[in-house]
N, CA and C atoms as an extended XYZ file, in Angstrom:
273
Properties=species:S:1:pos:R:3:atomname:S:1:resname:S:1:resid:I:1 pbc="F F F"
N        15.737       -4.287       10.212 N   MET     1
C        14.586       -4.294       11.109 CA  MET     1
C        13.803       -3.305        9.923 C   MET     1
N        12.345       -3.888        9.989 N   ILE     2
C        11.352       -3.301        9.016 CA  ILE     2
C        11.123       -2.591        9.922 C   ILE     2
N        10.979       -1.174        9.151 N   LYS     3
C        10.080        0.462        9.805 CA  LYS     3
C         8.782        0.320        9.002 C   LYS     3
N         7.878        0.316       10.093 N   ILE     4
C         6.451        0.888        9.833 CA  ILE     4
C         6.278        2.433        9.929 C   ILE     4
N         6.371        3.386        8.780 N   ASP     5
C         5.824        4.804        9.561 CA  ASP     5
C         4.506        4.934        9.604 C   ASP     5
N         4.353        5.846       10.210 N   GLN     6
C         3.154        6.758       11.414 CA  GLN     6
C         1.840        6.423       10.102 C   GLN     6
N         2.019        6.267        8.676 N   TYR     7
C         1.403        6.953        7.713 CA  TYR     7
C         0.633        5.351        8.161 C   TYR     7
N         1.387        4.307        7.586 N   ASP     8
C         1.157        2.606        7.069 CA  ASP     8
C         0.447        2.249        8.458 C   ASP     8
N         0.790        2.509        9.735 N   ALA     9
C         0.213        1.762       10.952 CA  ALA     9
C        -1.381        2.601       11.114 C   ALA     9
N        -1.382        3.848       10.450 N   LYS    10
C        -2.367        4.743       10.532 CA  LYS    10
C        -3.149        4.165        9.491 C   LYS    10
N        -3.184        3.732        8.237 N   THR    11
C        -3.694        3.133        7.473 CA  THR    11
C        -4.571        1.903        7.722 C   THR    11
N        -3.337        1.082        8.538 N   GLN    12
C        -3.807       -0.586        8.658 CA  GLN    12
C        -4.919       -0.086       10.055 C   GLN    12
N        -4.638        0.917       10.856 N   MET    13
C        -5.848        0.493       11.950 CA  MET    13
C        -6.701        1.306       11.432 C   MET    13
N        -7.303        2.410       10.397 N   ILE    14
C        -8.595        2.556        9.518 CA  ILE    14
C        -9.436        1.451        9.120 C   ILE    14
N        -8.045        0.479        8.384 N   ARG    15
C        -8.931       -0.740        7.846 CA  ARG    15
C        -9.274       -1.288        8.855 C   ARG    15
N        -8.732       -1.324       10.046 N   THR    16
C        -9.554       -2.192       10.909 CA  THR    16
C       -10.733       -2.026       11.607 C   THR    16
N       -10.632       -0.228       11.262 N   PHE    17
C       -12.534        0.532       11.947 CA  PHE    17
C       -12.715       -0.640       11.118 C   PHE    17
N       -12.808       -0.098        9.306 N   ASP    18
C       -13.939       -0.287        8.711 CA  ASP    18
C       -14.014       -1.745        8.666 C   ASP    18
N       -12.850       -2.337        8.940 N   VAL    19
C       -13.928       -3.913        8.729 CA  VAL    19
C       -14.151       -4.818       10.162 C   VAL    19
N       -14.037       -4.086       11.277 N   ALA    20
C       -14.759       -4.243       12.216 CA  ALA    20
C       -15.734       -3.260       12.905 C   ALA    20
N       -16.104       -2.170       12.353 N   VAL    21
C       -17.222       -1.529       13.084 CA  VAL    21
C       -18.192       -0.755       11.855 C   VAL    21
N       -17.633        0.170       10.860 N   LEU    22
C       -17.954        0.665        9.850 CA  LEU    22
C       -19.037       -0.275        8.721 C   LEU    22
N       -18.172       -1.139        8.184 N   GLY    23
C       -18.795       -2.134        7.733 CA  GLY    23
C       -19.863       -2.626        8.254 C   GLY    23
N       -20.116       -3.493        9.618 N   PRO    24
C       -20.964       -3.699        9.687 CA  PRO    24
C       -22.400       -3.227        9.900 C   PRO    24
N       -21.888       -1.929       10.717 N   GLY    25
C       -23.110       -1.048       11.530 CA  GLY    25
C       -23.830       -0.623        9.958 C   GLY    25
N       -22.997       -0.670        8.372 N   MET    26
C       -23.673       -0.685        7.349 CA  MET    26
C       -24.873       -1.205        7.327 C   MET    26
N       -24.237       -2.906        7.673 N   ILE    27
C       -25.169       -3.934        7.251 CA  ILE    27
C       -25.976       -3.910        8.733 C   ILE    27
N       -26.264       -3.886        9.680 N   TYR    28
C       -26.850       -3.667       10.492 CA  TYR    28
C       -27.583       -2.672       10.339 C   TYR    28
N       -27.422       -1.366        9.680 N   ALA    29
C       -28.429       -0.305        9.167 CA  ALA    29
C       -29.628       -0.443        8.458 C   ALA    29
N       -28.874       -1.151        7.451 N   GLY    30
C       -29.659       -1.285        6.017 CA  GLY    30
C       -30.755       -3.105        6.484 C   GLY    30
N       -30.328       -3.642        7.380 N   ALA    31
C       -30.689       -4.627        7.267 CA  ALA    31
C       -32.195       -4.542        8.649 C   ALA    31
N       -32.013       -4.182        9.498 N   ILE    32
C       -33.332       -3.612       10.439 CA  ILE    32
C       -34.611       -2.955        9.404 C   ILE    32
N       -35.455       -3.575        9.996 N   PRO    33
C       -36.783       -3.010        9.626 CA  PRO    33
C       -36.506       -1.334       10.140 C   PRO    33
N       -36.632       -0.658        8.620 N   SER    34
C       -36.489        1.257        9.362 CA  SER    34
C       -38.097        1.430        8.191 C   SER    34
N       -37.939        2.953        8.217 N   ASN    35
C       -38.420        3.710        6.909 CA  ASN    35
C       -38.100        4.369        5.671 C   ASN    35
N       -36.659        3.524        6.400 N   LEU    36
C       -35.470        3.731        4.490 CA  LEU    36
C       -36.047        3.385        3.581 C   LEU    36
N       -36.169        3.714        2.348 N   PRO    37
C       -36.688        3.207        1.079 CA  PRO    37
C       -35.935        2.114        0.976 C   PRO    37
N       -36.156        1.025        0.454 N   PRO    38
C       -36.100       -0.313       -0.020 CA  PRO    38
C       -34.734       -0.431       -0.803 C   PRO    38
N       -34.496        0.631       -1.934 N   PHE    39
C       -33.036        0.768       -2.476 CA  PHE    39
C       -31.794        1.333       -1.838 C   PHE    39
N       -32.213        2.166       -0.714 N   LEU    40
C       -31.211        2.535       -0.237 CA  LEU    40
C       -31.152        1.629        1.362 C   LEU    40
N       -31.993        1.018        1.723 N   ARG    41
C       -31.225       -0.120        2.680 CA  ARG    41
C       -30.426       -1.357        2.083 C   ARG    41
N       -30.506       -1.359        0.516 N   PHE    42
C       -30.675       -2.271       -0.529 CA  PHE    42
C       -28.694       -1.880       -0.191 C   PHE    42
N       -28.439       -0.929       -0.494 N   PHE    43
C       -27.623        0.234       -1.075 CA  PHE    43
C       -26.436       -0.115        0.741 C   PHE    43
N       -26.885        0.299        1.741 N   LEU    44
C       -26.321        0.423        2.622 CA  LEU    44
C       -25.963       -1.430        3.025 C   LEU    44
N       -26.970       -2.106        3.052 N   VAL    45
C       -26.055       -3.789        3.291 CA  VAL    45
C       -25.196       -4.150        1.746 C   VAL    45
N       -25.338       -3.692        0.367 N   ALA    46
C       -24.158       -4.070       -0.449 CA  ALA    46
C       -23.130       -3.522       -0.266 C   ALA    46
N       -23.393       -2.142        0.227 N   GLY    47
C       -21.945       -0.580        0.450 CA  GLY    47
C       -20.922       -1.648        2.200 C   GLY    47
N       -21.894       -1.944        2.667 N   GLY    48
C       -21.130       -2.701        4.392 CA  GLY    48
C       -20.346       -3.947        3.667 C   GLY    48
N       -20.866       -4.700        2.941 N   ILE    49
C       -20.345       -6.029        2.809 CA  ILE    49
C       -19.019       -5.512        1.771 C   ILE    49
N       -19.332       -5.109        0.980 N   ALA    50
C       -18.238       -4.334        0.070 CA  ALA    50
C       -17.121       -3.579        0.816 C   ALA    50
N       -17.246       -2.986        1.567 N   THR    51
C       -16.430       -2.402        2.600 CA  THR    51
C       -15.443       -3.233        3.188 C   THR    51
N       -16.730       -4.142        4.012 N   VAL    52
C       -15.578       -5.326        4.681 CA  VAL    52
C       -14.545       -6.464        3.836 C   VAL    52
N       -15.571       -6.610        2.819 N   ALA    53
C       -15.000       -7.683        1.630 CA  ALA    53
C       -13.376       -6.994        1.852 C   ALA    53
N       -13.538       -5.586        0.685 N   TYR    54
C       -12.771       -4.583       -0.111 CA  TYR    54
C       -11.435       -4.198        0.734 C   TYR    54
N       -11.725       -4.016        2.409 N   ASN    55
C       -10.850       -4.122        3.317 CA  ASN    55
C       -10.170       -4.833        4.556 C   ASN    55
N       -10.979       -5.861        4.933 N   ALA    56
C       -10.292       -7.199        4.937 CA  ALA    56
C        -8.805       -7.619        3.951 C   ALA    56
N        -9.649       -8.037        2.684 N   ALA    57
C        -8.364       -8.436        2.070 CA  ALA    57
C        -7.192       -7.586        1.345 C   ALA    57
N        -7.295       -6.418        2.050 N   ILE    58
C        -6.014       -5.594        1.427 CA  ILE    58
C        -5.346       -5.010        3.102 C   ILE    58
N        -5.988       -5.563        4.182 N   LEU    59
C        -5.671       -5.630        5.391 CA  LEU    59
C        -4.767       -6.420        5.247 C   LEU    59
N        -4.910       -8.082        4.677 N   VAL    60
C        -4.538       -9.347        5.111 CA  VAL    60
C        -3.054       -8.934        4.529 C   VAL    60
N        -3.722       -8.787        2.807 N   GLU    61
C        -2.496       -8.808        2.192 CA  GLU    61
C        -1.071       -7.965        2.817 C   GLU    61
N        -1.559       -6.611        3.391 N   VAL    62
C        -0.414       -5.861        3.655 CA  VAL    62
C         0.519       -6.551        5.105 C   VAL    62
N        -0.248       -7.443        5.522 N   GLU    63
C         0.346       -8.129        6.521 CA  GLU    63
C         0.844       -9.313        6.186 C   GLU    63
N         0.369       -9.520        5.434 N   LYS    64
C         1.444      -10.788        4.904 CA  LYS    64
C         2.416      -10.473        4.075 C   LYS    64
N         2.546       -8.822        3.752 N   MET    65
C         4.102       -8.581        3.197 CA  MET    65
C         4.605       -7.767        4.186 C   MET    65
N         3.755       -7.491        5.620 N   ILE    66
C         4.924       -6.921        6.322 CA  ILE    66
C         5.616       -8.044        7.094 C   ILE    66
N         5.035       -9.316        7.214 N   ALA    67
C         5.508      -10.675        7.445 CA  ALA    67
C         6.867      -11.023        7.026 C   ALA    67
N         6.284      -10.888        4.927 N   GLY    68
C         7.203      -11.086        4.479 CA  GLY    68
C         8.379      -10.770        4.791 C   GLY    68
N         8.691       -9.298        4.769 N   ALA    69
C         9.476       -8.434        4.838 CA  ALA    69
C        10.347       -8.935        6.117 C   ALA    69
N         9.743       -8.707        7.358 N   LYS    70
C        10.048       -9.243        8.737 CA  LYS    70
C        10.969      -10.616        8.284 C   LYS    70
N        10.517      -11.468        7.729 N   GLU    71
C        11.233      -12.800        7.519 CA  GLU    71
C        12.498      -12.383        6.604 C   GLU    71
N        12.267      -12.105        5.766 N   THR    72
C        13.623      -11.674        4.641 CA  THR    72
C        14.830      -10.850        5.334 C   THR    72
N        14.916      -10.450        6.294 N   GLU    73
C        14.999       -9.112        7.190 CA  GLU    73
C        15.954      -10.423        7.775 C   GLU    73
N        15.382      -11.002        8.444 N   GLN    74
C        15.909      -12.316        9.667 CA  GLN    74
C        16.556      -12.985        8.551 C   GLN    74
N        16.696      -13.465        7.713 N   ASN    75
C        17.212      -14.060        6.977 CA  ASN    75
C        18.534      -13.938        6.888 C   ASN    75
N        18.464      -12.480        6.208 N   ASN    76
C        19.806      -11.590        5.630 CA  ASN    76
C        20.518      -10.996        6.767 C   ASN    76
N        19.670      -11.285        8.162 N   THR    77
C        20.908      -11.369        9.334 CA  THR    77
C        21.495      -12.063        9.279 C   THR    77
N        21.109      -13.413        9.550 N   HIS    78
C        21.839      -14.685        9.618 CA  HIS    78
C        22.702      -14.709        8.210 C   HIS    78
N        22.077      -14.627        6.921 N   LEU    79
C        23.684      -14.734        6.184 CA  LEU    79
C        24.940      -13.788        6.757 C   LEU    79
N        24.523      -12.372        6.747 N   ASP    80
C        25.578      -12.040        7.322 CA  ASP    80
C        26.594      -11.988        8.639 C   ASP    80
N        25.886      -12.791        9.866 N   GLU    81
C        26.159      -13.599       10.441 CA  GLU    81
C        27.164      -14.698        9.934 C   GLU    81
N        26.483      -15.124        9.345 N   ASP    82
C        27.223      -16.456        9.008 CA  ASP    82
C        29.043      -16.445        8.232 C   ASP    82
N        28.122      -15.081        6.972 N   SER    83
C        29.222      -14.804        5.899 CA  SER    83
C        30.790      -13.894        6.732 C   SER    83
N        30.419      -13.699        7.759 N   SER    84
C        31.826      -12.886        8.445 CA  SER    84
C        32.428      -13.829        9.600 C   SER    84
N        31.691      -14.829       10.189 N   ILE    85
C        32.221      -16.278       10.947 CA  ILE    85
C        32.938      -16.882        9.752 C   ILE    85
N        32.651      -16.989        8.414 N   ASN    86
C        33.244      -17.368        7.078 CA  ASN    86
C        34.942      -16.324        7.016 C   ASN    86
N        34.417      -15.565        7.158 N   ASN    87
C        35.554      -14.559        6.837 CA  ASN    87
C        36.775      -14.356        7.850 C   ASN    87
N        36.064      -14.588        8.767 N   GLN    88
C        37.123      -14.577       10.017 CA  GLN    88
C        37.883      -15.831       10.117 C   GLN    88
N        37.161      -17.351        9.923 N   GLN    89
C        38.290      -18.104        9.938 CA  GLN    89
C        38.886      -18.420        8.459 C   GLN    89
N        39.192      -17.914        7.526 N   THR    90
C        39.786      -17.952        6.251 CA  THR    90
C        40.952      -16.613        6.032 C   THR    90
N        41.860      -18.005        5.733 N   TYR    91
C        43.428      -16.628        6.246 CA  TYR    91
C        44.209      -16.010        4.347 C   TYR    91
């Protein structure tokens, strides 16, 4: 069984928050008309886009690694079961 420790789970939750809340909030804050200087609004929008893009890419990559590890583990379990059956049938 794949073991996801608390650090990994917490990191994934933080990345999800960054993609779903923080990045879009930065984009929104930079895009709405306000008294902020234009360069600051630009950096808010650019930072929000970068936050979403970076954290989404890492989030997907880690999820693929977890899925691949689970699949490998399942395949190894089936191989172990098959080899134990074959060993029992061999005299």
